[in-house]
N, C-alpha and C positions, 0 to 999 in steps of 0.2 A: 505494501502500500503506500503510495506516494505521501511525500510530509504535507502535501495541498489538502489532501484526502483528510489526513489526520486533524486537520487545523479544522476543516469544516463539520468534522462528527463533533471537535469539541464545541464550536458555533453554537451547533443545533444543542448538544448536550446542555450546555448553559443555560439555550432561549428555552428548552421543555423545562429548565428546571425553576425557572422565571416564571414560564404561563403557568404551571403549577398549582402554582400559589395566587393567581388572581381569577378572578369573577368574571362572569359575561355580561354584556350589553344587549341586548336585541334591537332596542328603539333607537342608538347612535350610531350614525354613520362613522367610519373612519377617520374621516376629517375631521367631525364633529368633535369625538371623543379625543382625538389628538390635540386641537383645539384648546379644549377644555384642561388638559390635562398638563398642558404647556404654559397655561394660566395660573393655574390651582399653583404647580410645581414651583413657579416663578414667587408667588404671591407667599409659599410656604418657607423658601428659602429666605426671602428678603425678613419675616418676620423672626425667623430662627437666627439669623447672622445677627440681628437689632439685640435678640434677646441674650445672645453669647456676649455680644459687644460689652451690652449691658452689666452683665454677670461680673464680667474683665474688669470694667471701670466704677467698679461698685467701691464704697467708700476704703480707704488706706487697712491694709489688713495688715494682722502683727503676730508674732508667733504664738498670741494666745486662741487666735480666731482658729475653728475645727476644719481640716480638712475633710472631704467626703469623697470618696472613691469608692466606684461600682467594680462588682467582680460579679462573673456567673457563677462560683460556687460558692457557700457560705466559708470566708473565710475559716471557721470554727468548726470542726467535725463532733465535737464533743466528746465527753466521758467514755462513751464507747470506743474511743479510736485512738489508737498506740500512741499519736502525735498532739491529739488533740488539737492540735489547730494550724496550717502549713508555714514553712519556715519564712514566706514572705510577709508573715504579721510581725516579723525582727523581737517573739515573744521568748521560745526558748534558743540556745546554740546550741553547737556539736564540740567536739575534741579537736576538729581538723574542716578544715573548708575547700570547695573546690571553686577557684576564681578560673574558670576559662581551662581549665586541663591544668592549672598549676596548683599545688597542696601547699593552703598556708595554715600557719599554725591559728588556734582558735581560743578555747579554752584549755586546750594542751597547749604549751610555747613550744616543745623542743622534743625531739623524741628519739631514739637510739635503739640497734638489736644488736645480736650475736651477727657471726658470723655465718651461722646457717639459717639465719631467720626465724630459729625455734623460742629468742626471748627476745621481747619487748618491752622497751621501760618508756613511760611517756610521764615528763614533767608539767605540772598543771599549774596556772594560773594561779597567784595566792592574792590576790587582788580583785576575784569578782564575787558579786555578791548576790540572791537571788531576791527577788524582790518582796518577799517577807523577812528579810534580811539575815538569810542562811548563808553560810559561807561556800561558796565552794569546795570542795577540796576531796583527798583520795580518798574517805570513807564515802560521801555523798556519790561519789565517780562510782565506786564497784557495788552502792546501792540501787543505783540506776542501770549496772550492767546487770544486774540479778532481776528486776522490771522485767527485764527484755523478754528474759526465759517464761515470763508466763501465758504465751499465747493469744496476743491480744494485738485484733485484728486492725487493719487501718485502711481508709479507700486511697492512701500516696502509695505505698509501698511494703512489703512486708519487714517488721522490727522484731528479729528475733536474735540468738546470742551465736545459732548457727551461722546464722548469715552475716552479721558484723564480726563474730571473732570465731570465724570456721576453723574444725578441730583442737578448740581451747581446751588444754590439760589441767590450768588452774591460773586463777587471778591472785593477788595480795597486794597488801597497801607497804610498800616499803618506807616511807614517812609521810608526814601531813599532807603532802602536796605532789606527791609521786606512785605512780603504780605500774606493776609490774605484769604481762601476761607471757604465759608458757604453752607451748602450741606443742601437737602429737608429730605434725608435719608442717614442713617452712611455708612462712606465708609471707612472702617479700614485699608487697603492696598495702600493709596494713594501714598505712597513715590514707592511702585512696580508699580503702572499705570503709573504715570511719568515716569518714568527708559529708557531708551534710547530713542527710535520713537515717546514716549508718550509726551515728551515737547522738540522739539528743539527750540534754540533760535536764532536769527537772529539781523544785527542791522536793526534796522527803518527805515534806507540810504538804503534797499537793496528791499525791496518790497513796494509796492503799498496799503497804508491803505483802500482804497476801496475796492479793489479785493482780495487784500492777497498776489498776483504775485509777484515773486522777478524778478524785471526787467533784470538786468545784470547778473554780477555773484555773486553766495552768499556770504554773507559776515558775519562771524560768530566769535567766543573767542577763536578757537580751535589752536594747536599748528602750523597749517598750513594754508595757503588760497589758492585761486584760480589765478595764474596770465596769464593763458590760457587754452582756451579749444575748441577744432574741434568736433563737433558732431561726435559722432561713431567712430573718429578714437584716440582721447589722453586727456587727461587733465594734466595740466602742473602745481604742489603743490609745493609753496616756503613756507620754514619756516619762522613762527613768532618770529621776533626775540623778539618780545616784551611780548611774551607769560608768563601768570602770574606763571605756571610751570616749570617745568624742559623742558629745550629748546630742540629740534630732534639734532639728531647727525651728519644726512644726510641734504644739505643746500635746495638741489630742488629731488622731484621726478618727473617722467613722466609714468602715468598710462596709456597703449594703452589700447584699445579697439581689442582685438582678435575673434571675434565670433566662428570662426573653431577652435576646440579642434588639428587638427595635425598643423594645423600653431602655435598654440601658442607652442607646444610643441617643433617643429621645430626652432621657434624663442629661446628658452631655449637654445637649443642644439647650436645653431649657436654662442651664446651671444650677441645677440641683446636685449636680454633681460634676467634680473638677477635673474627674479622669477616669480613663477605663483601666484594669490592668487583671493578670492573671493568663491562662492558656486561653486562646479562643474567646478573650473577651467580645473582639472587632475582628471581621474579617478585613485584608489586607485592601480591598479595592472599598471598603467602605469607611476606611480612614482615610485613606488616599482619595479619596471624594470629598469628603470633608474638609480636609485641609486645602482642598482645592478650590473651596467654593465659599469656605469661610475662613478669613484671616484669623481668627480667634483660637485655632487651635492649632496642634503642633502635633504630631507622630513619633515617635522614637520608635524603633527595629532595633533587636541585638540578636545574635544567633540563641537559638535556642534548642535543649537538649531532647526535643520530642523530633520524633519523625513518621511520616504517614507510610504504612504498610495494606498488603493483604496477608494474612495468614492465613492459611489453608488448613481443614481438615482431613488428613489423608486415611480417616474412617471410610472417604468416598475414595471407590475403588480405581476412579480414573485418576485420585489428586495425588494418591499412595503411586502414581506412575511419572517419577522424575522427569518422563517425557511432557507431559501434559504440564506441568509446574511448568517448566522450561518455557514452554508455548507461552503461556501466558507473561512469564516473563521480557519474553521478547516481543510480544505484541503491545506491552506498554511503552507508549511514547512519553517518556517523562519530562524531554525536553518541550515538548507541546502543551501539556499538561502545565509543567511551570509556568510560561510565558504567556499562554490562551488565559487558563483559568488564574493561575495568582501572579497575573501582570509581571512576570519577570524577576520575583520579589524573593523566590526558593528558588535553592538548588537541588538538581536531581539526585535522587540518593540510587546506590546500588548497593553498599554497605549495610549492615544491621545496626551498627555502633555510629551515631551519629557522630558529626564533626567536632560534636564540645568535648568528645571524649578524648583522652590523650592516647587511650588505644585504637584512635579511627585509620581504619586503611580505606585509603584512596582508592576504590575500585571503579572503573570505566566500563559500563556495562556498553551495549547495544541495543539498538532497536532494530529489527529484522522482522516485518511483517508476513514476507514468504518464508522463513525458516520456520515463524510459528505456527505457520499452516498445516506444512509439510510434518510438522513433530507432531499436530494436533491427529492431522489426518492418519498417523500412524498408530495412532490411543485409540482412536474414536472410528474409525475407516470412515464410512457415508453418514454414519449416525450423527444424530443434531440430539444433546442433550440438555438436561435442565439442571440448575446450579442455582441454589439458594445465598443470597450475599447479602448479612445481616449487619447493619451500623447502627452504634449507638446515637438516639435523637441528639443530646449533646453535641456530638460530635462532629453531626450531620450538620446542624447549624455554624457551630461554632468554627470550623474548617475548611468550609465551602465541599464538607465530601460530598455534597447531594450530586451536586454538578462530576465532581471526579467519577461516581459511580453509573451515571448515566451515559458516561463518555464512555467509560470502560463494557457495559452493556452492548452499547450498538459495535466496539473494536472486538469483543470475546465471541460477539454474534457470529464474525467471520473466520472464526474458529471450529464452529458447528457447536457453540454451548449456548445458551439462552439462560442469561442471568434473570433473577428472580429478586429485585431489590426490596428487602424489607428494614421498614427505619422504625428500631423498636424503645422504648425507655429501657434508662439505666438495670431497674430490676429485672426486667424482661430479656433482656439482652443478655444478662449473667444467666439465668437462668436458661437460656438458648444452649448457651457455651458448655455451662455444666451438662447439660442433657444429650450434647452432641448434632442437635437438631437443626444445623448449619452445612453450609458447602466450606464457604469462606467468609471472613472478615473482612470489612474495610477500616481502620483503625488507627488511631495516633495516642502513643506511648511513648514515655522517655525511661531511663534511666537514674534512680537518685544516690547514690553515688558513684566517686569516679574508677571502683574496677568492677570490670567484668561478668569477672569469675561466677559469681552468683546467678548474672541476667543467662549467660549463656547455658548455664545448667538450668536454670528454672523453665526457661520456652525452649530448650531443643535437647537436653538429655532422655534418652529415654525414660527415665526416673524420676525426671524434674515434675517438681509440682503442678506448676502453669500445663506444659507440655500437656499432662494427665487429666488433669480437674477439668482444664478450658477445652481440653477434647481437639487437640492441633494434633495429638497421635503422630509425632513426628520421628524417627527412629534414620537413625546414621551411625553406623558401627566406628566412624571412624573420629566422629564429632564425641561419642563417648568416651574415647580413649584419651582425644584432646582433651576435652574439658576434665577428665580427671587427672590428666597429668599436669597441666596448669599449675594449680595449688602446690607442686611438688617441685618447682623450678624454683631456685635461689635468687638466682642471678636475674634483674629487672628484664635488662634486652632482650634475653633467650626465652624470656617469661612474653615480653612481647611479640615475640616471634611464634609463641602457639597461638597466641591471640589471633594473628596477623592469618596465621593457617587456619583458624575458625571458622573468621570471618569468611576466607574466600571460600572455604569449603562449602560454606550457606551458599553463597553466590552460585557457586557449581551448580551444585546438587537444588537450587531454586527452591530450599526451604521455606522461604516467603516472600514477597516480593516487596522490597523497598521506594517508594515513589518519591518522595521529595523530603526533604529535611526543612524541619518548619524555623521560624524566627518568631521574635515574642514580638508583639504588633500592642506598642502602648500609646494612648493618645490623652491629650491634655489641653486645658484651657492652659491660656497664656498667664492668668494671672498667677497660676505658680510657676516657679519652675526648675532645674536640676529633677525634674522627673524622667531618671533616669532607667531604662532596662535592665535587669539580674534574670540570672537562671531560672530564678524563682520569683515571681511576680517584678514592681518596682522597690526603687533604693528606698523605703520610707524616710530615714532618719536624714537623706541627702535636702529632701524638698522644703520649698520655703514658700513661702506669698512673695509674688515682686514687690517690692520698696513702691 
């Protein structure tokens, strides 16, 4: 298929996606409708620009004035969640931080290990205090790690001792601000594994020692603290004036949960909120259009740890065949998807690990429709088969995945596969995965710490938890061997080569179809400044009102 053909299909898919959300009017001519819509759009645009400008030119603001930000999901998941709130709330902190692939000290100020990487010693900060006055020290650190062993689930990622401290033999307090971990096998990248969501620390006063459940509000050492929360509505964050580092510029933030995309954008236009944040808060084309039509707004885009994928259920007899998966891989024109649907702002993806991973392997694949058709014919013969693609509803709207799915449906039809797209809510999506009642998913996700070992194991090892419970049912003997081998390699460079092998094998075997590397799109009213995107959300401590 020619590139022109692919672009036409993409345009048709996007048009279909838009049309599916429109009503019909039998009484107006096309010309009258267009005229009416043009006048209405102009009036609405002028009104919205005036409102936003007025919000930006309101009375002079200072640090005591609250800044309101909107996100698609509640920034606080609550007591039943292992993390309680997302990292972007700046409430809790971890031992180490992943800053664009560079591991920096956080609550641990330094670390060292023995020659074979079976003993690691972490030197902790002695000036960090939780917002309830408890000092962070070795005892608190070890209590938190014991909490990870209680099996508390999370919507963010798995928190467990086995994931964060694999093959742990013992942990001990060396002195008040030093802890030591001993492992039965070498672990060369522990500082990566413990970064961010790998080692959250909370005051022992806020969680039950027996269950690990956070009883009231999470209490951390971060630059902000939770002072009010109404589930699925908002959370209010107040500056921690006793923070050991640089204080936040704004005294109070309110982060509103607005799940509906149109309502979020309307709130921004009206001045109800000053910015949008979090994964999928606004589509790139919507943000760009708003900034182009209203000078009151500014967009910030930064690389994300999130990647868009097609994941297969290999229980399907055809998808269990490597040739069929390869056909889908070759038929996916990533360049056209990135340029047409995503406006040229995203990069085509071929490697499973995102570009934000230290261990990302730069794989350059190809688009070859003729080869794809040939492989599909080897598997299907002259048959046409039906396959179901499920998409979580929030993913479909927040990442423009509906348009991508409509395009892929048309393309894959040329392979002899009739794709039935089903967009379902989160609970049904999870249920369908656990039941295995789907053939493929179109999804967006990322890894939440800097070491990929547990992620490779989780998704692609034959006994991996997600591989089994989410019914990917992937089996590759070489992957099993490499995933088992990686943690035993003491030398970081040699271990990195194992990660390269894993990524290359996943690509060669078409274990999944990475489509594009996402970016964080954050937009804000120019009444505030230093609204910079981070790996998780935006940098709240740097935000300030424009003087």
